[in-house]
C-alpha positions as CSV (number, residue, x, y, z in Angstrom):
1,M,31.6,-33.7,-112.3
2,P,33.7,-32.1,-109.6
3,T,37.3,-31.2,-110.4
4,L,40.1,-33.4,-109.0
5,T,42.7,-31.9,-106.6
6,A,46.4,-32.2,-107.2
7,C,48.6,-34.7,-105.3
8,S,50.2,-33.4,-102.0
9,E,53.6,-34.9,-102.8
10,H,56.1,-32.1,-103.5
11,G,56.3,-31.4,-107.2
12,C,53.6,-33.7,-108.2
13,K,50.6,-32.4,-110.1
14,G,48.9,-35.8,-110.6
15,P,45.2,-35.9,-110.0
16,V,43.9,-37.3,-106.7
17,P,40.9,-39.6,-107.3
18,H,38.0,-39.0,-105.0
19,A,38.6,-42.4,-103.4
20,L,42.0,-41.0,-102.2
21,D,40.9,-37.6,-101.1
22,S,41.5,-38.6,-97.4
23,V,45.2,-39.2,-98.1
24,H,45.7,-36.4,-100.7
25,L,47.8,-38.6,-103.0
26,C,47.6,-39.5,-106.7
27,V,47.5,-43.2,-107.5
28,L,51.2,-43.4,-108.2
29,H,52.2,-41.9,-104.8
30,F,49.6,-43.9,-103.0
31,T,51.0,-47.2,-104.4
32,M,54.5,-46.1,-103.5
33,Q,53.4,-45.4,-100.0
34,I,51.7,-48.8,-99.7
35,E,54.8,-50.6,-101.0
36,K,57.0,-48.8,-98.5
37,E,54.8,-49.4,-95.5
38,C,54.3,-53.1,-96.5
39,A,58.1,-53.6,-96.7
40,Q,58.4,-52.2,-93.2
41,M,55.6,-54.3,-91.8
42,R,57.0,-57.4,-93.5
43,R,60.3,-56.9,-91.8
44,E,58.4,-56.3,-88.5
45,T,56.5,-59.6,-88.8
46,V,59.1,-61.9,-90.3
47,Y,60.1,-63.6,-87.0
48,G,56.6,-64.3,-85.8
49,K,57.0,-62.3,-82.6
50,T,54.4,-59.6,-83.5
51,P,51.9,-59.1,-80.7
52,H,48.3,-60.0,-81.6
53,A,47.1,-56.4,-81.4
54,R,49.6,-55.4,-83.9
55,Q,48.7,-58.3,-86.2
56,V,45.1,-57.1,-86.1
57,E,46.3,-53.5,-87.0
58,I,48.2,-54.9,-89.9
59,I,45.3,-57.0,-91.2
60,R,43.0,-53.9,-90.9
61,Y,45.6,-51.8,-92.8
62,I,45.8,-54.4,-95.6
63,A,42.0,-54.4,-96.0
64,E,41.6,-50.6,-95.8
65,Q,44.4,-49.9,-98.3
66,G,43.3,-52.6,-100.6
67,E,39.8,-51.2,-100.6
68,M,41.0,-47.6,-101.2
69,L,43.3,-48.8,-104.1
70,S,40.4,-50.8,-105.6
71,R,38.1,-47.8,-105.5
72,A,40.7,-45.4,-106.9
73,S,41.8,-47.7,-109.7
74,T,38.2,-48.3,-110.8
75,S,37.0,-44.7,-110.5
76,G,37.1,-43.9,-114.2
77,L,40.5,-42.3,-114.4
78,T,42.4,-43.0,-117.5
79,L,45.4,-45.1,-116.5
80,A,48.4,-46.0,-118.5
81,D,49.3,-49.7,-118.8
82,E,52.4,-49.1,-116.6
83,M,50.1,-47.7,-113.9
84,K,47.7,-50.6,-114.2
85,A,50.7,-53.0,-113.8
86,R,51.9,-51.0,-110.7
87,I,48.4,-51.2,-109.2
88,L,48.3,-55.0,-109.7
89,N,51.8,-55.3,-108.2
90,T,50.6,-53.3,-105.2
91,F,47.7,-55.6,-104.7
92,L,50.1,-58.5,-104.9
93,T,52.3,-56.8,-102.2
94,L,49.3,-56.5,-99.9
95,M,48.4,-60.2,-100.5
96,N,51.9,-61.3,-99.8
97,L,52.1,-59.3,-96.6
98,R,48.9,-61.0,-95.4
99,E,50.3,-64.4,-96.4
100,N,53.6,-63.7,-94.6
101,L,51.8,-62.6,-91.5
102,D,49.9,-65.9,-91.5
103,R,53.0,-68.0,-92.1
104,A,54.9,-66.2,-89.3
105,A,52.0,-66.9,-86.9
106,L,52.2,-70.6,-87.8
107,R,55.9,-70.7,-86.9
108,Q,55.1,-69.5,-83.4
109,P,55.0,-72.3,-80.9
110,I,51.6,-73.0,-79.3
111,G,51.1,-71.4,-75.9
112,R,53.5,-68.5,-76.7
113,T,52.4,-65.0,-77.5
114,G,54.4,-62.2,-79.1
115,S,55.3,-59.4,-76.9
């Protein structure tokens, strides 16, 4: 079995699962990054004025990050219960972002597009 590389976050020596090789982050820092980016996107989409192209980007982001997190969390790494809870919370954050995006789109009047 190939050795795991260390996380690229300054001072972190956590192992990077193979599913997260492309981002060079351990599971903890990957979840933290997702949480931060989801919070920013939620603020961006809250008023329902997000352009359709950006909505598609956000939906793609949710799917890609969810898939990477799923692969990383089921890759065979031994995870503490606290880390498992953090992973589940991050999945919930991704789901909530998608739900908020859908709700914001419903608030937008018919015939109007975000710009």
